[in-house]
C-alpha positions as CSV (number, residue, x, y, z in Angstrom):
1,X,8.3,-10.0,-25.8
2,X,7.5,-6.5,-24.2
3,X,8.4,-5.3,-20.8
4,X,5.9,-3.6,-18.6
5,X,7.2,-1.1,-15.9
6,X,5.8,-2.1,-12.6
7,X,5.9,1.5,-10.8
8,X,5.3,2.3,-7.1
9,X,1.6,3.6,-7.3
10,X,0.3,6.9,-5.8
11,X,-0.9,6.1,-2.3
12,X,-2.4,9.5,-0.9
13,X,-1.5,13.1,-1.3
14,X,0.8,13.0,2.0
15,X,2.5,9.8,0.9
16,X,5.8,10.2,-1.1
17,X,7.7,6.9,-0.3
18,X,7.1,3.2,1.0
19,X,9.4,0.7,2.1
20,X,9.4,-2.8,0.5
21,X,8.8,-5.6,3.2
22,X,8.3,-8.7,1.0
23,X,8.4,-10.0,-2.5
24,X,5.4,-12.1,-3.2
25,X,6.8,-13.1,-6.7
26,X,10.3,-14.1,-7.7
27,X,11.9,-13.7,-11.2
28,X,10.6,-16.1,-13.6
29,X,7.1,-16.4,-11.9
30,X,3.8,-15.9,-13.8
31,X,1.5,-13.3,-13.0
32,X,-1.9,-12.5,-13.5
33,X,-3.5,-9.0,-13.7
34,X,-4.5,-7.4,-10.5
35,X,-2.4,-10.1,-8.7
36,X,-0.4,-8.9,-5.8
37,X,3.4,-8.7,-6.6
38,X,4.9,-7.2,-3.6
39,X,4.0,-5.8,-0.3
40,X,5.0,-2.5,1.1
41,X,4.7,-0.4,4.0
42,X,4.2,3.3,5.0
43,X,4.3,5.2,8.1
44,X,0.4,4.8,8.0
45,X,-0.5,1.4,6.7
46,X,0.8,-1.9,5.2
47,X,-0.6,-2.7,1.6
48,X,0.1,-4.7,-1.5
49,X,1.3,-3.7,-4.9
50,X,-0.8,-5.5,-7.7
51,X,0.2,-6.1,-11.4
52,X,-1.8,-4.2,-14.1
53,X,-0.9,-6.9,-16.5
54,X,-0.5,-10.5,-17.1
55,X,2.9,-11.9,-18.0
56,X,6.0,-12.9,-16.3
57,X,8.2,-11.3,-13.7
58,X,11.5,-10.7,-15.6
59,X,13.4,-8.2,-13.1
60,X,13.2,-7.0,-9.6
61,X,15.0,-3.7,-9.1
62,X,14.8,-3.2,-5.4
63,X,15.3,-5.6,-2.5
64,X,13.5,-6.0,0.9
65,X,13.8,-3.0,3.3
66,X,14.6,-0.7,0.4
67,X,12.8,2.8,0.5
68,X,11.3,3.5,-3.0
69,X,9.7,6.9,-4.3
70,X,6.3,7.0,-5.6
71,X,6.5,6.7,-9.4
72,X,9.5,4.9,-9.3
73,X,9.8,1.6,-11.4
74,X,10.3,-1.4,-9.1
75,X,10.3,-4.3,-11.5
76,X,9.8,-5.4,-14.9
77,X,7.0,-7.7,-16.3
78,X,7.4,-9.4,-19.7
79,X,4.1,-9.4,-21.7
80,X,3.1,-10.3,-25.3
81,X,3.9,-7.6,-27.7
82,X,7.1,-5.9,-29.2
83,X,7.5,-2.6,-27.1
84,X,8.0,-1.4,-23.6
85,X,4.5,-0.8,-22.1
86,X,4.4,2.8,-20.3
87,X,2.2,3.8,-17.2
88,X,-1.1,5.4,-18.1
89,X,-0.9,9.1,-18.8
90,X,-2.9,10.0,-15.8
91,X,-0.6,8.2,-13.6
92,X,2.4,9.6,-15.2
93,X,1.0,13.0,-14.4
94,X,0.2,11.9,-10.8
95,X,3.8,10.7,-10.4
96,X,5.4,13.6,-12.1
97,X,3.5,15.9,-9.5
98,X,4.4,13.8,-6.7
99,X,8.2,13.9,-7.8
100,X,8.1,17.6,-8.3
101,X,6.6,18.0,-4.4
102,X,9.5,15.7,-3.4
103,X,12.1,17.7,-5.1
104,X,10.7,21.0,-4.0
105,X,10.8,19.6,-0.4
106,X,14.4,18.5,-0.7
107,X,15.5,22.1,-2.2
108,X,13.8,23.6,1.0
109,X,15.1,21.2,3.5
110,X,19.0,20.2,2.9
111,X,18.9,17.4,5.5
112,X,16.6,14.6,6.0
113,X,14.5,14.9,9.3
114,X,13.5,11.5,10.6
115,X,12.7,12.5,14.3
116,X,11.8,9.0,15.3
117,X,15.6,8.4,15.1
118,X,16.2,10.7,18.1
119,X,15.6,9.4,21.7
120,X,14.9,13.1,22.7
121,X,11.1,14.5,22.6
122,X,10.4,17.4,20.6
123,X,7.3,19.2,20.4
124,X,5.3,19.3,17.1
125,X,6.0,23.3,17.0
126,X,9.7,22.7,17.4
127,X,9.9,20.1,14.6
128,X,7.7,22.4,12.2
129,X,10.4,25.3,12.7
130,X,13.2,22.8,12.5
131,X,11.5,21.5,9.0
132,X,11.0,25.2,7.8
133,X,14.5,26.2,8.7
134,X,16.4,23.1,7.7
135,X,17.7,22.4,11.2
136,X,18.8,18.5,11.3
137,X,18.0,16.1,14.0
138,X,21.6,16.1,15.2
139,X,21.6,20.0,15.3
140,X,18.4,19.7,17.4
141,X,19.9,16.9,19.9
142,X,23.0,19.4,20.3
143,X,21.1,22.0,21.3
144,X,20.7,22.4,25.4
145,X,17.1,22.9,26.2
146,X,15.7,25.3,28.7
147,X,12.3,23.3,29.0
148,X,11.2,20.9,31.4
149,X,13.9,17.9,31.5
150,X,16.1,19.7,29.3
151,X,13.4,20.0,26.4
152,X,14.0,22.3,23.5
153,X,11.6,25.2,23.6
154,X,10.5,27.5,20.8
155,X,12.8,30.2,22.3
156,X,15.8,27.7,22.4
157,X,15.5,26.8,18.6
158,X,14.7,30.2,17.7
159,X,17.9,31.6,19.4
160,X,19.9,28.9,17.9
161,X,18.5,29.7,14.4
162,X,19.5,33.4,14.9
163,X,22.9,32.6,16.0
164,X,23.3,30.3,13.1
165,X,22.5,33.0,10.5
166,X,24.9,35.4,12.0
167,X,28.4,35.8,10.3
168,X,31.1,33.5,12.0
169,X,33.9,35.0,14.0
170,X,37.4,34.3,13.0
171,X,37.9,32.3,16.0
172,X,35.7,29.2,15.5
173,X,36.1,28.4,19.3
174,X,34.1,31.9,20.1
175,X,31.1,30.6,18.5
176,X,29.5,27.7,20.5
177,X,26.8,25.6,19.0
178,X,24.2,26.9,21.2
179,X,24.1,29.3,24.1
180,X,22.0,28.6,27.2
181,X,22.4,29.4,31.1
182,X,20.8,26.0,31.7
183,X,23.1,23.0,32.2
184,X,22.6,20.1,30.0
185,X,20.2,17.4,31.6
186,X,21.8,14.3,33.2
187,X,21.4,11.1,31.2
188,X,20.0,8.5,32.9
189,X,21.1,4.9,31.8
190,X,18.0,2.6,31.3
191,X,17.4,0.2,34.2
192,X,18.9,-3.2,33.3
193,X,16.6,-6.0,32.5
194,X,17.0,-9.4,34.1
195,X,16.9,-12.2,31.4
196,X,17.3,-15.9,32.5
197,X,17.7,-19.0,30.2
198,X,13.9,-19.3,30.0
199,X,13.2,-15.9,28.6
200,X,12.7,-15.0,24.7
201,X,14.0,-11.6,23.3
202,X,11.8,-10.5,20.5
203,X,12.3,-7.2,18.5
204,X,9.3,-5.2,17.8
205,X,7.9,-5.5,14.2
206,X,7.9,-2.3,12.2
207,X,4.3,-1.4,13.0
208,X,4.6,-2.0,16.7
209,X,7.8,0.3,16.8
210,X,5.5,3.0,14.9
211,X,2.6,2.5,17.5
212,X,5.1,2.9,20.5
213,X,6.2,5.9,19.3
214,X,2.8,7.6,18.5
215,X,1.6,6.7,22.0
216,X,4.5,7.9,23.9
217,X,4.6,11.1,21.7
218,X,0.7,11.6,22.4
219,X,1.2,11.3,26.4
220,X,4.2,13.8,26.3
221,X,2.2,16.2,24.0
222,X,-1.4,16.2,25.3
223,X,-2.8,17.0,28.8
224,X,-4.9,13.8,29.2
225,X,-7.9,14.4,31.1
226,X,-11.0,11.6,31.4
227,X,-14.8,12.0,31.8
228,X,-17.0,9.1,32.6
229,X,-20.5,8.5,32.0
230,X,-23.1,5.5,32.5
231,X,-25.7,5.1,29.6
232,X,-28.9,3.2,29.6
233,X,-28.8,1.6,26.1
234,X,-31.7,-0.7,26.5
235,X,-33.9,0.7,23.5
236,X,-30.8,0.4,21.2
237,X,-30.3,-3.3,22.2
238,X,-34.0,-4.1,21.7
239,X,-34.1,-2.3,18.4
240,X,-30.9,-4.1,17.0
241,X,-32.4,-7.2,18.0
242,X,-35.8,-6.5,16.2
243,X,-34.2,-5.5,13.0
244,X,-30.8,-7.1,12.4
245,X,-32.0,-10.1,10.6
246,X,-34.1,-8.1,8.4
247,X,-31.5,-5.5,7.8
248,X,-28.8,-7.9,6.8
249,X,-31.1,-9.6,4.4
250,X,-32.1,-6.3,2.7
251,X,-28.6,-4.6,2.8
252,X,-26.4,-7.5,2.9
253,X,-24.5,-6.3,5.8
254,X,-24.1,-7.1,9.5
255,X,-25.8,-4.5,12.0
256,X,-23.6,-4.2,15.0
257,X,-23.7,-1.6,17.7
258,X,-20.7,0.3,16.5
259,X,-22.4,2.4,13.5
260,X,-25.2,3.2,16.0
261,X,-22.7,4.6,18.5
262,X,-20.9,6.5,15.6
263,X,-24.0,8.0,14.6
264,X,-24.5,9.5,17.9
265,X,-20.9,10.7,18.0
266,X,-21.2,12.7,14.8
267,X,-24.3,14.3,15.9
268,X,-22.7,15.3,19.1
269,X,-19.5,16.5,17.3
270,X,-21.9,18.7,15.0
271,X,-23.5,20.2,18.4
272,X,-19.8,20.8,20.0
273,X,-17.7,21.8,17.3
274,X,-14.9,22.6,19.8
275,X,-14.3,18.9,19.9
276,X,-13.8,18.6,16.2
277,X,-10.3,20.3,16.1
278,X,-6.6,19.7,16.1
279,X,-3.5,21.5,17.5
280,X,-0.5,22.8,15.5
281,X,1.9,24.2,17.9
282,X,0.3,27.4,19.3
283,X,-2.5,27.4,16.9
284,X,-6.0,25.5,16.8
285,X,-7.3,24.2,13.6
286,X,-11.2,24.2,13.4
287,X,-12.1,21.2,11.1
288,X,-14.6,21.5,8.5
289,X,-15.4,18.0,7.9
290,X,-16.3,15.3,10.5
291,X,-14.2,12.3,9.9
292,X,-14.3,9.7,12.5
293,X,-11.5,7.4,13.2
294,X,-12.4,3.9,14.3
295,X,-9.7,2.0,16.2
296,X,-9.5,-1.6,15.1
297,X,-7.2,-4.5,16.3
298,X,-5.3,-6.4,13.8
299,X,-5.0,-10.2,13.9
300,X,-1.3,-9.8,14.9
301,X,-2.3,-7.8,17.8
302,X,-1.3,-4.5,16.5
303,X,-3.8,-1.5,16.1
304,X,-4.9,0.8,13.2
305,X,-7.4,3.6,13.0
306,X,-9.2,3.7,9.6
307,X,-11.3,6.8,9.0
308,X,-15.0,7.3,8.0
309,X,-15.1,10.2,6.0
310,X,-17.7,12.9,6.4
311,X,-19.5,10.6,9.1
312,X,-22.2,13.2,10.0
313,X,-23.6,12.8,6.5
314,X,-24.4,9.1,6.6
315,X,-27.4,7.4,7.8
316,X,-27.4,4.2,9.7
317,X,-27.2,1.9,6.6
318,X,-24.2,4.0,5.1
319,X,-22.5,4.0,8.6
320,X,-23.0,0.3,8.8
321,X,-21.3,-0.4,5.3
322,X,-18.4,2.0,6.2
323,X,-17.8,0.4,9.4
324,X,-17.9,-3.2,8.2
325,X,-15.9,-2.1,5.1
326,X,-13.1,-0.6,6.9
327,X,-13.1,-3.3,9.7
328,X,-12.9,-6.2,7.3
329,X,-10.4,-4.6,4.9
330,X,-8.2,-3.7,8.3
331,X,-8.1,-7.4,9.4
332,X,-7.4,-8.4,5.9
333,X,-4.7,-6.0,5.5
334,X,-6.1,-4.4,2.5
335,X,-6.4,-0.8,3.6
336,X,-4.9,1.9,1.6
337,X,-2.9,4.9,3.1
338,X,-5.8,7.1,2.4
339,X,-8.0,5.1,4.5
340,X,-6.1,6.1,7.6
341,X,-5.8,9.6,7.0
342,X,-7.7,12.9,7.7
343,X,-9.5,12.0,11.0
344,X,-10.8,14.6,13.1
345,X,-12.0,12.4,16.3
346,X,-11.5,8.9,17.2
347,X,-13.9,6.2,18.9
348,X,-12.4,2.9,20.2
349,X,-14.7,0.0,21.3
350,X,-12.9,-1.4,24.3
351,X,-16.1,-3.5,25.0
352,X,-15.3,-6.0,22.4
353,X,-12.7,-7.5,24.9
354,X,-15.2,-7.3,27.7
355,X,-13.7,-4.1,29.3
356,X,-16.2,-2.0,31.1
357,X,-14.5,1.3,30.4
358,X,-10.8,2.6,29.8
359,X,-8.7,5.6,29.5
360,X,-7.7,5.7,25.8
361,X,-4.8,7.8,24.4
362,X,-5.5,10.6,22.1
363,X,-4.7,10.1,18.1
364,X,-2.5,13.1,17.5
365,X,-3.1,15.9,16.4
366,X,-6.9,15.3,17.5
367,X,-7.8,16.6,20.9
368,X,-10.3,13.6,21.9
369,X,-10.9,10.0,21.9
370,X,-14.1,8.2,23.0
371,X,-14.0,4.6,24.4
372,X,-17.1,2.4,24.3
373,X,-17.5,0.1,27.0
374,X,-19.2,-3.5,27.3
375,X,-22.9,-3.5,27.5
376,X,-24.1,-5.1,30.6
377,X,-27.5,-6.3,32.3
378,X,-27.7,-4.3,35.5
379,X,-30.2,-3.5,38.1
380,X,-31.4,-0.1,37.8
381,X,-33.7,2.4,39.4
382,X,-36.7,3.2,37.0
383,X,-38.5,6.4,37.3
384,X,-42.3,6.1,36.4
385,X,-45.4,8.5,37.4
386,X,-46.4,5.7,39.8
387,X,-43.2,5.7,41.5
388,X,-39.5,4.2,41.2
389,X,-38.8,0.6,41.2
390,X,-35.7,-1.8,40.1
391,X,-35.6,-3.2,36.9
392,X,-33.2,-5.0,34.7
393,X,-31.6,-2.5,32.1
394,X,-28.8,-2.6,29.4
395,X,-26.1,-0.2,30.5
396,X,-22.4,0.7,29.3
397,X,-19.9,3.4,30.1
398,X,-18.7,6.1,27.8
399,X,-15.0,7.1,28.5
400,X,-13.9,10.2,27.1
401,X,-10.1,11.3,27.1
402,X,-9.6,14.9,25.9
403,X,-6.7,17.3,25.7
404,X,-6.9,19.8,28.7
405,X,-4.4,22.1,26.6
406,X,-7.4,23.2,24.5
407,X,-10.6,21.5,26.1
408,X,-11.8,22.4,29.2
409,X,-13.9,20.1,31.6
410,X,-17.2,21.9,30.8
411,X,-16.7,21.0,26.8
412,X,-15.3,17.5,27.5
413,X,-18.0,16.8,29.8
414,X,-20.8,18.1,28.0
415,X,-19.8,16.7,24.8
416,X,-19.9,13.2,26.2
417,X,-23.3,13.8,27.9
418,X,-24.6,14.8,24.5
419,X,-23.7,11.5,23.1
420,X,-25.2,9.6,26.0
421,X,-28.5,11.7,25.5
422,X,-28.5,10.8,21.9
423,X,-28.2,7.0,22.7
424,X,-30.6,7.0,25.7
425,X,-33.3,8.9,23.2
426,X,-32.9,6.3,20.7
427,X,-36.2,5.7,18.9
428,X,-37.3,2.0,19.0
429,X,-39.7,2.7,16.2
430,X,-37.3,4.2,13.9
431,X,-36.7,2.8,10.1
432,X,-33.4,2.0,8.8
């Protein structure tokens, strides 16, 4: 019998490791080619690792909760033959490249920097400086910040780095860890939580912890401002009702309202490129591609944001296929890490749950997110050459949250107004 090395596959350019969350097979179990052997998790998405061959699982090298690097052998599978089966040459080259990147990072940064373990808030700029200069999380926590609520500012960390690079005096007591005139902030104890005999304490799962951290960090980072606008989508409702059956028969895809809305958002982003940016410290990055994030609720109640790449280049058929594919794979837990990366703007459909409008939290480091409210029949004033009259129209609210650090009200309001204009001008006679 030959042994096949089951390795942790490459999962995207920015993913170098993953955590094993569950072994779906145990030693001695038969495995078919392309059958899932274990489940893994990265900081972006959960996924499965399939076997490339058929055989019997003979050895497991890592336990649940172990962190494994891309390219590492995680198990052996016995297959027919007499030699050890190696990974394909292309995969081996990819693995080598990732390992080289990881080793280079280790040389440049002498200490691990998992900022999620710290209870303190650090801005993206401070984190980047810390990574470049090899300042550990514990060192950051020891710096007495001069910012609001004792936060560490750019000047604080640069001053600390400058002090650290200076030769140490003979008397170690003469060199404090960090010099500042601002007293350390008083630590407030968390409010006590009352628990009685009927209450149940449940620890957050891994993804909920990540979401919690991302949401709090976004609110602390961006100056959130909202603009709301009501849109008449009667023509869109009529058109969809007219073509949805023929569309599904011809394309094999259901036509929902989401791809129609996404098409309008992509057009508006081309008109207002100032919304298709991201922020990195004191720098603004103007994104070349329009990659739309699509917030999707998972069956377990958690949230994930797969990304439609180059959304402005898709027609309504391509957009519908992309929306349905990502939505179905999100619900089935089949998304890959690359599916959630590279977003430049996000859309969330709060109307799915009956909400009329909302105030969504920005997906960092983006600067805007649009919430689509529920479509409702409402009485409205209709203007005609013969005069005004009251009629029943299909309307919805668009709720636009944007980062006031870099997006002013004129841009944020003009963008959501342009989305509304595209939707209200929808051609009921258009083809698909």
